C-alpha positions as CSV (number, residue, x, y, z in Angstrom):
1,M,-0.2,0.0,-0.1
2,L,2.9,2.4,0.9
3,I,4.5,1.8,-2.3
4,M,1.3,2.5,-4.2
5,L,0.8,5.8,-2.3
6,I,4.5,6.8,-3.1
7,A,4.1,6.1,-6.8
8,S,0.8,7.8,-6.8
9,L,2.6,11.0,-5.4
10,N,5.5,10.8,-7.8
11,F,3.1,10.7,-10.7
12,A,1.1,13.7,-9.4
13,N,4.4,15.6,-9.1
14,A,5.4,14.6,-12.4
15,A,2.1,15.7,-13.8
16,I,2.4,19.1,-12.1
17,G,5.8,19.6,-14.0
18,N,4.3,18.3,-17.4
19,Q,3.9,21.4,-19.4
20,S,1.0,19.6,-21.5
21,I,-1.1,19.2,-18.5
22,Y,-0.3,22.2,-16.1
23,Y,0.3,25.8,-17.2
24,N,2.2,27.6,-14.2
25,I,1.6,31.3,-14.8
26,K,5.2,32.1,-13.6
27,D,6.4,30.5,-16.8
28,Y,4.4,33.1,-18.9
29,G,5.8,36.1,-16.8
30,A,3.9,36.5,-13.6
31,I,5.7,38.1,-10.7
32,G,3.2,37.5,-7.9
33,D,4.4,40.3,-5.6
34,G,1.1,42.3,-5.4
35,I,2.6,45.3,-7.1
36,S,3.5,44.2,-10.9
37,L,0.2,43.7,-12.9
38,D,0.0,39.9,-13.7
39,S,-3.3,39.7,-15.7
40,K,-1.4,39.6,-19.1
41,A,0.6,36.6,-17.8
42,I,-2.4,34.6,-16.6
43,N,-4.2,35.3,-19.8
44,K,-1.0,34.1,-21.8
45,A,-1.3,30.8,-19.9
46,I,-4.9,30.4,-20.5
47,D,-4.5,31.0,-24.2
48,A,-1.5,28.4,-24.2
49,A,-3.7,25.9,-22.5
50,A,-6.7,26.6,-24.8
51,K,-4.6,26.4,-27.9
52,A,-3.4,22.9,-26.6
53,G,-7.1,21.8,-26.2
54,G,-7.5,22.6,-22.5
55,G,-5.6,22.0,-19.2
56,T,-4.9,23.5,-15.9
57,V,-3.9,27.1,-15.4
58,Y,-1.9,26.9,-12.1
59,L,-1.4,29.9,-9.8
60,P,1.1,29.0,-7.0
61,A,1.3,31.0,-3.8
62,G,1.8,34.7,-4.3
63,N,-0.3,38.0,-4.6
64,Y,-1.3,38.5,-8.3
65,L,-2.5,42.0,-9.1
66,S,-4.8,41.6,-11.8
67,G,-7.2,43.3,-14.5
68,S,-9.6,41.2,-16.6
69,I,-8.9,37.6,-16.8
70,H,-10.5,35.8,-19.9
71,L,-11.7,32.2,-19.3
72,K,-11.7,29.8,-22.1
73,S,-13.3,26.6,-22.7
74,N,-11.8,23.3,-21.3
75,I,-9.7,25.3,-18.8
76,S,-9.3,24.9,-15.0
77,L,-8.1,28.1,-13.1
78,F,-6.4,26.5,-10.0
79,I,-5.6,29.1,-7.5
80,D,-3.4,27.3,-4.8
81,Q,-3.2,27.8,-1.1
82,G,-1.4,30.9,-0.5
83,A,-2.4,32.5,-3.8
84,T,-4.5,35.7,-4.1
85,I,-5.7,37.4,-7.1
86,I,-6.2,41.0,-6.3
87,A,-8.2,43.4,-8.3
88,A,-6.4,46.1,-9.3
89,P,-7.9,49.6,-9.3
90,V,-10.1,50.2,-12.3
91,T,-8.3,51.9,-14.8
92,A,-7.8,51.5,-18.6
93,E,-4.1,51.0,-17.8
94,N,-4.7,48.1,-15.6
95,G,-6.2,46.2,-18.5
96,Y,-10.0,45.9,-17.5
97,D,-12.4,45.1,-20.2
98,G,-15.2,47.8,-20.7
99,E,-18.8,47.2,-20.8
100,E,-20.0,45.1,-23.8
101,V,-23.1,46.1,-25.7
102,S,-25.7,43.9,-24.2
103,V,-29.1,42.7,-25.6
104,N,-31.0,45.1,-23.5
105,T,-30.6,47.4,-20.5
106,T,-34.2,48.2,-19.9
107,Y,-35.7,45.4,-17.9
108,Q,-32.9,44.4,-15.3
109,D,-30.6,46.2,-13.0
110,Y,-27.5,47.6,-14.8
111,G,-25.3,45.0,-13.0
112,H,-27.2,42.2,-14.8
113,S,-27.0,43.8,-18.3
114,H,-22.9,43.5,-18.5
115,W,-20.3,40.7,-17.7
116,H,-17.0,41.8,-19.3
117,N,-16.4,44.5,-17.1
118,S,-15.1,42.1,-14.2
119,L,-12.1,40.5,-12.8
120,I,-12.8,37.0,-14.1
121,W,-15.2,36.4,-16.9
122,G,-16.1,34.1,-19.6
123,E,-19.1,34.0,-22.5
124,N,-20.3,31.0,-24.5
125,L,-17.9,28.7,-22.8
126,H,-18.2,25.0,-21.8
127,D,-16.2,23.0,-19.5
128,V,-14.7,25.5,-17.2
129,S,-13.5,25.4,-13.6
130,I,-12.2,27.8,-10.9
131,L,-10.7,25.6,-8.1
132,G,-8.3,25.5,-5.4
133,Q,-7.8,26.8,-1.7
134,G,-6.7,30.3,-2.6
135,M,-8.5,33.8,-2.6
136,I,-9.9,36.2,-5.1
137,W,-9.8,39.7,-3.5
138,G,-11.7,42.2,-5.4
139,K,-9.8,45.0,-3.7
140,G,-10.3,47.4,-6.7
141,L,-13.7,46.8,-7.9
142,Y,-16.8,49.0,-7.5
143,R,-19.7,47.8,-5.8
144,D,-22.1,49.6,-8.3
145,Y,-21.8,51.1,-11.7
146,V,-20.2,54.3,-12.7
147,K,-22.3,56.4,-14.8
148,D,-20.9,57.3,-18.3
149,N,-17.6,55.4,-17.3
150,K,-17.1,52.2,-19.6
151,Q,-14.5,51.2,-17.1
152,S,-16.6,50.2,-14.1
153,A,-15.4,46.6,-13.2
154,N,-17.8,45.5,-10.5
155,K,-17.8,41.7,-10.4
156,S,-15.1,39.1,-9.4
157,I,-16.6,36.2,-11.5
158,A,-19.1,36.6,-14.3
159,L,-20.4,33.9,-16.6
160,Y,-22.9,34.3,-19.4
161,L,-24.3,31.5,-21.5
162,C,-22.0,28.8,-20.4
163,R,-22.2,25.3,-19.6
164,N,-20.5,22.6,-17.4
165,V,-19.0,25.1,-14.8
166,N,-17.3,24.2,-11.6
167,I,-16.4,26.8,-8.9
168,K,-15.0,25.0,-5.8
169,D,-13.0,25.4,-2.6
170,I,-12.0,29.1,-3.2
171,T,-12.5,32.2,-1.0
172,I,-13.9,35.6,-2.3
173,L,-13.3,38.6,-0.2
174,H,-14.8,42.0,-1.1
175,G,-16.4,40.8,-4.4
176,G,-18.1,43.8,-5.6
177,W,-21.5,44.2,-6.9
178,F,-21.6,40.4,-7.5
179,A,-18.9,38.0,-6.2
180,I,-20.3,35.3,-8.5
181,L,-22.8,36.5,-11.4
182,A,-23.9,33.4,-13.6
183,T,-26.4,34.1,-16.3
184,G,-27.7,31.6,-18.7
185,V,-25.3,29.0,-17.3
186,D,-26.5,25.3,-17.4
187,N,-24.9,22.4,-15.1
188,L,-23.4,24.8,-12.7
189,T,-21.8,23.5,-9.4
190,I,-20.6,26.0,-6.8
191,S,-19.4,24.0,-3.6
192,N,-17.2,24.7,-0.5
193,V,-16.8,28.4,-1.2
194,K,-16.4,31.0,1.2
195,M,-17.5,34.6,0.6
196,D,-17.1,37.7,2.8
197,T,-18.4,40.4,0.5
198,N,-19.6,44.0,0.2
199,R,-22.8,43.4,-1.7
200,D,-24.3,40.3,-3.4
201,G,-22.6,36.9,-2.9
202,M,-23.8,34.7,-5.6
203,D,-26.5,35.5,-8.2
204,I,-27.8,32.5,-10.3
205,D,-29.7,34.1,-13.0
206,C,-31.6,32.1,-15.8
207,C,-29.5,29.1,-14.9
208,R,-30.6,25.4,-15.2
209,N,-29.3,22.3,-13.3
210,V,-27.4,24.0,-10.5
211,H,-26.0,22.6,-7.4
212,V,-24.9,24.8,-4.5
213,S,-23.5,23.2,-1.4
214,D,-21.2,23.7,1.7
215,C,-21.0,27.3,0.9
216,S,-20.5,30.1,3.6
217,V,-21.7,33.7,2.4
218,N,-21.4,36.9,4.5
219,S,-23.0,39.5,2.8
220,P,-24.1,42.3,5.2
221,Y,-25.3,44.9,2.5
222,D,-27.1,42.5,0.0
223,D,-28.2,39.2,-0.6
224,G,-26.1,36.2,0.0
225,I,-27.6,33.3,-2.1
226,C,-29.8,34.8,-4.7
227,L,-31.8,33.2,-7.5
228,K,-32.9,35.6,-10.0
229,S,-34.6,35.2,-13.7
230,T,-33.7,38.5,-15.4
231,F,-34.3,39.5,-19.0
232,G,-30.8,39.9,-19.4
233,L,-30.6,37.2,-22.1
234,G,-33.2,39.2,-24.4
235,F,-35.9,36.6,-23.4
236,A,-37.5,35.2,-20.3
237,R,-36.1,32.1,-19.1
238,A,-36.6,30.3,-15.8
239,T,-34.0,29.4,-13.2
240,E,-34.9,25.7,-12.6
241,N,-33.5,22.3,-11.4
242,V,-31.7,23.9,-8.6
243,T,-30.5,22.3,-5.2
244,I,-28.9,24.5,-2.3
245,T,-27.7,22.4,0.5
246,N,-25.4,22.7,3.7
247,C,-25.0,26.6,3.3
248,Q,-24.8,29.3,5.8
249,V,-25.7,33.0,5.1
250,S,-25.0,35.9,7.4
251,G,-24.7,39.7,7.8
252,F,-21.7,40.3,9.8
253,E,-19.4,43.4,9.3
254,E,-17.6,42.8,6.1
255,G,-14.2,41.2,6.7
256,S,-15.0,39.9,10.3
257,F,-16.5,36.6,8.9
258,L,-13.1,35.4,7.4
259,D,-11.1,36.9,10.4
260,G,-13.2,35.2,12.8
261,T,-14.4,38.3,14.9
262,Y,-18.0,38.3,13.7
263,K,-18.8,41.8,14.3
264,R,-22.4,42.9,14.6
265,T,-22.1,46.6,13.5
266,V,-24.5,46.7,10.6
267,K,-27.8,47.6,11.8
268,E,-30.1,46.0,9.3
269,P,-27.9,43.4,7.6
270,T,-29.0,41.5,4.5
271,G,-27.6,38.2,4.0
272,R,-30.3,35.7,3.3
273,I,-31.4,33.2,0.6
274,K,-33.6,34.9,-1.9
275,F,-35.7,34.3,-5.1
276,G,-36.1,37.6,-7.0
277,T,-36.3,40.5,-7.0
278,E,-35.4,40.0,-10.9
279,S,-38.3,37.7,-11.9
280,N,-39.1,37.8,-15.7
281,G,-38.5,33.9,-16.3
282,G,-39.7,32.6,-12.9
283,F,-38.4,29.6,-10.8
284,K,-39.2,26.0,-11.0
285,N,-38.1,22.7,-9.3
286,I,-36.1,24.0,-6.6
287,T,-35.1,22.5,-3.5
288,I,-33.2,24.0,-0.3
289,S,-32.0,22.1,2.6
290,N,-29.9,22.0,5.8
291,C,-29.0,25.7,5.7
292,V,-28.3,28.3,8.5
293,F,-29.2,31.9,8.7
294,N,-27.3,33.9,11.2
295,Y,-27.8,37.8,12.0
296,C,-29.5,38.5,8.6
297,R,-32.7,38.6,7.0
298,G,-35.0,35.6,6.4
299,L,-35.9,33.5,3.5
300,A,-37.6,35.5,0.5
301,L,-39.5,33.9,-2.5
302,E,-40.7,36.7,-4.7
303,T,-42.2,36.9,-8.2
304,V,-43.2,40.5,-9.2
305,D,-42.2,40.6,-13.1
306,G,-45.0,38.2,-14.3
307,A,-43.4,34.7,-14.0
308,L,-44.2,31.4,-12.2
309,L,-42.7,30.5,-9.1
310,E,-43.6,27.0,-8.5
311,D,-42.6,23.5,-7.2
312,V,-40.2,24.4,-4.2
313,T,-39.4,22.6,-1.2
314,I,-37.5,24.1,1.9
315,S,-36.6,21.8,4.7
316,N,-34.2,21.8,7.9
317,I,-33.6,25.5,8.2
318,T,-32.4,27.2,11.3
319,M,-32.3,30.9,11.8
320,R,-31.0,33.1,14.7
321,D,-31.1,37.0,15.3
322,I,-33.3,37.5,12.2
323,V,-33.9,41.2,11.3
324,N,-37.1,40.9,9.4
325,A,-39.5,38.4,8.2
326,P,-38.0,34.9,8.8
327,I,-40.2,33.7,5.8
328,F,-41.5,36.1,3.2
329,L,-43.7,34.7,0.1
330,R,-44.8,37.5,-2.4
331,I,-46.5,38.1,-5.6
332,G,-46.5,41.7,-7.0
333,A,-47.0,43.7,-10.1
334,R,-43.9,45.6,-10.6
335,M,-44.0,44.0,-14.2
336,R,-40.5,45.4,-15.2
337,G,-40.4,43.7,-18.6
338,P,-42.3,43.7,-22.0
339,E,-45.9,44.8,-22.1
340,G,-48.5,42.2,-22.2
341,V,-47.2,39.8,-19.8
342,P,-49.8,38.9,-17.1
343,V,-49.1,39.1,-13.4
344,G,-47.0,35.9,-12.1
345,E,-48.1,33.3,-10.0
346,L,-46.5,31.5,-6.6
347,R,-47.9,28.3,-6.1
348,R,-46.9,24.7,-4.6
349,V,-44.5,25.5,-2.0
350,I,-43.6,23.3,1.0
351,I,-41.6,24.6,3.9
352,S,-40.7,22.1,6.8
353,N,-38.5,21.8,9.8
354,V,-37.7,25.5,10.5
355,I,-36.5,27.1,13.8
356,A,-36.1,30.8,14.0
357,Y,-34.9,32.5,17.2
358,N,-34.8,36.0,18.2
359,V,-36.6,37.6,15.4
360,E,-37.1,41.3,15.4
361,P,-40.9,42.4,16.0
362,A,-41.8,44.5,13.1
363,Q,-42.4,41.6,10.6
364,G,-43.4,38.1,11.2
365,V,-43.9,35.6,8.4
366,L,-45.5,37.6,5.6
367,I,-47.4,35.6,2.8
368,G,-48.9,37.9,0.5
369,G,-50.4,38.0,-3.1
370,I,-52.3,41.0,-4.5
371,P,-56.2,41.5,-5.2
372,G,-57.3,39.0,-7.9
373,H,-53.8,37.0,-7.8
374,P,-53.6,35.0,-4.6
375,V,-50.6,32.9,-3.7
376,K,-51.7,29.2,-3.9
377,D,-51.1,25.9,-2.4
378,I,-48.7,26.5,0.5
379,D,-47.8,23.8,3.3
380,I,-45.9,24.9,6.2
381,K,-45.0,22.1,8.7
382,D,-43.0,21.4,11.9
383,V,-42.0,25.3,12.5
384,K,-40.9,27.0,15.9
385,I,-40.4,30.7,15.7
386,Y,-39.4,32.9,18.8
387,Y,-40.1,36.3,18.3
388,K,-38.7,39.3,20.4
389,G,-42.4,40.8,21.0
390,T,-43.0,44.4,21.9
391,G,-45.9,44.9,19.7
392,S,-48.7,47.4,20.7
393,S,-52.6,47.3,20.4
394,A,-52.3,50.4,18.1
395,Q,-50.0,48.3,15.7
396,A,-52.7,45.4,15.8
397,E,-55.2,47.8,14.2
398,R,-52.8,48.9,11.6
399,L,-53.8,48.7,7.8
400,V,-51.0,47.1,5.7
401,P,-50.6,48.7,2.2
402,E,-50.8,46.5,-0.8
403,M,-47.5,47.9,-2.4
404,E,-48.6,46.1,-5.6
405,K,-46.1,47.6,-7.7
406,G,-43.4,48.4,-5.0
407,Y,-40.1,46.7,-4.4
408,P,-40.8,43.5,-2.7
409,E,-38.9,43.9,0.7
410,P,-40.7,42.9,4.0
411,G,-39.7,46.1,5.6
412,S,-41.5,48.2,3.1
413,F,-44.8,47.0,4.5
414,G,-44.1,48.7,7.9
415,T,-44.9,46.9,11.3
416,L,-47.5,44.2,10.8
417,P,-50.6,43.7,12.8
418,A,-49.8,40.1,13.6
419,Y,-46.6,39.1,15.5
420,G,-46.6,35.7,13.9
421,F,-48.1,35.2,10.5
422,F,-49.6,37.9,8.3
423,I,-51.5,36.0,5.2
424,R,-53.4,37.8,2.8
425,H,-54.7,37.0,-0.7
426,V,-53.9,33.3,-0.3
427,E,-55.8,30.5,-1.9
428,G,-54.9,27.0,-0.1
429,I,-52.5,27.1,3.0
430,K,-52.0,24.3,5.3
431,M,-50.1,24.7,8.7
432,E,-49.4,21.6,11.0
433,N,-47.4,21.7,14.0
434,V,-46.5,25.3,14.2
435,Q,-45.3,27.0,17.5
436,L,-45.1,30.6,17.9
437,S,-44.0,32.6,21.0
438,F,-42.6,35.9,22.2
439,M,-40.0,36.9,24.7
440,N,-41.8,40.3,25.6
441,N,-45.3,41.0,25.9
442,D,-47.1,41.6,22.5
443,Q,-50.5,42.9,22.1
444,R,-50.9,41.7,18.5
445,P,-52.5,38.4,17.6
446,A,-50.4,35.7,16.5
447,F,-52.3,35.2,13.1
448,V,-54.0,37.6,10.8
449,L,-55.9,36.4,7.7
450,D,-57.1,38.6,5.1
451,D,-58.7,37.4,1.8
452,V,-57.6,34.0,2.4
453,K,-59.6,31.0,0.7
454,G,-59.0,27.7,2.3
455,A,-56.8,27.5,5.3
456,E,-56.2,24.6,7.6
457,L,-54.4,24.8,11.0
458,R,-53.6,21.5,12.7
459,F,-51.9,21.5,16.1
460,V,-50.8,25.1,15.8
461,K,-49.8,26.7,19.1
462,A,-49.4,30.5,19.9
463,Q,-48.5,32.4,22.9
464,T,-50.8,35.4,23.4
465,S,-51.1,38.4,25.8
466,A,-54.2,38.6,28.2
467,N,-57.2,39.6,26.2
468,V,-55.8,39.4,23.0
469,L,-57.3,36.6,20.5
470,P,-54.8,34.5,18.8
471,I,-56.2,34.9,15.4
472,S,-58.0,37.7,13.3
473,I,-59.8,36.7,10.3
474,K,-61.7,39.0,7.7
475,N,-62.9,38.5,4.1
476,S,-61.9,34.9,4.4
477,A,-63.8,31.7,3.9
478,D,-63.2,27.9,4.8
479,V,-60.8,28.5,7.8
480,N,-60.6,25.2,9.7
481,L,-58.9,24.5,13.0
482,F,-58.1,21.2,14.7
483,Q,-56.6,21.1,18.0
484,S,-55.0,24.8,17.5
485,L,-54.7,27.8,19.2
486,N,-56.8,26.7,22.3
487,M,-59.8,27.3,20.3
488,P,-62.8,24.6,19.5
489,D,-62.1,22.6,16.3
490,G,-64.2,23.5,13.4
491,K,-64.6,26.2,10.8
492,L,-64.0,29.7,11.9
493,K,-65.9,32.8,10.5
494,N,-64.7,36.3,10.0
């Protein structure tokens, strides 16, 4: 066995030295001192590997100051332990590519309209990998766009219309607007990636057959793991067949996640896993499991631009110190897209085995459609939520705006009249073994149901203050209780 192991190691060492397999960027002129610009050398090594039919471009330990790096098909970019690609300041002299002419800039955020203005990018590629225990530091990248400036690099990794992509084991620090932006990418795997960034972690847009696993994303100022379906391809395309598992999202001060200090200086951190806001093509056949939310916002599923959001299962989720709605399901009518598209639908969602502790009092779970367009067929099972409480009787009487065309963010609805669940414009919802409680006295009911057709509450328990009913119902029908809320079994009326 020992002889076989030694032989294997010798073979591996020989392979690393074999120029036809590994392309060491230092052989192409890279310095790695963090001062000299090394992107030309990196791109030369990529070109050589691509010309030979493919291979691994190897970055040994060192600090590689860089402008745009151009990925190519059949290439693995291997960033070794101790190696860091550092985004240079964004200037033409530092070799960044400008914004390409895109198919449209009308129906999505500016950042979702350009990919070439990035530290590492690829378009129309296949069989591409970014691997290794090293780091990508987007030091010089913008976190937004710069008006009237084509030199506006703002993404660490951007991929457009690619297939068979693997991103594994790397660390991204200060990633810009997007640490990873993947648009129209099929067969995408993102695994064991750590991010500590100043805006979005990963945006997976119009992608199919996606696996995200074992990732930790700290993004205090924007979303951590975000599924989108923009009009950036020039047509509506669903993000579908997606698994997200064994991941963590958080909103600690940027940099404090990687250095292990976990500072809580950001007052309203974002973090979270979200579908939307961009939602032209929709979301289908998606499962999320075994994920942890810590000091951030909750789970958000949104369709506001006329698409279907359907067939989703979410299970085994723990949340702690959540700053707004732990669960947010929303249909809206923003309709940022071509004219004539109808309002979308949100349907067939199962959420189970969720525990959330120390949830801020303003927003509980919010499940809402709009008049004439209800959320449909929702199952919520085995859920425990512990709220901070402190809600007042005046807040219990508050009328919540519809916000049909507004940006779909829980905070925009203001303080809700229910401390636990606010459910409006919903058709078909089942809740089983749900337990709600608060740590400070709260004068709001646990549940408010408004324009709900067909609700079943089974084994639902909720703490209430003295003289406060656990549930408020209006404009609703077929609301049934079974061993729930310390109330008699049967059908409830308004």
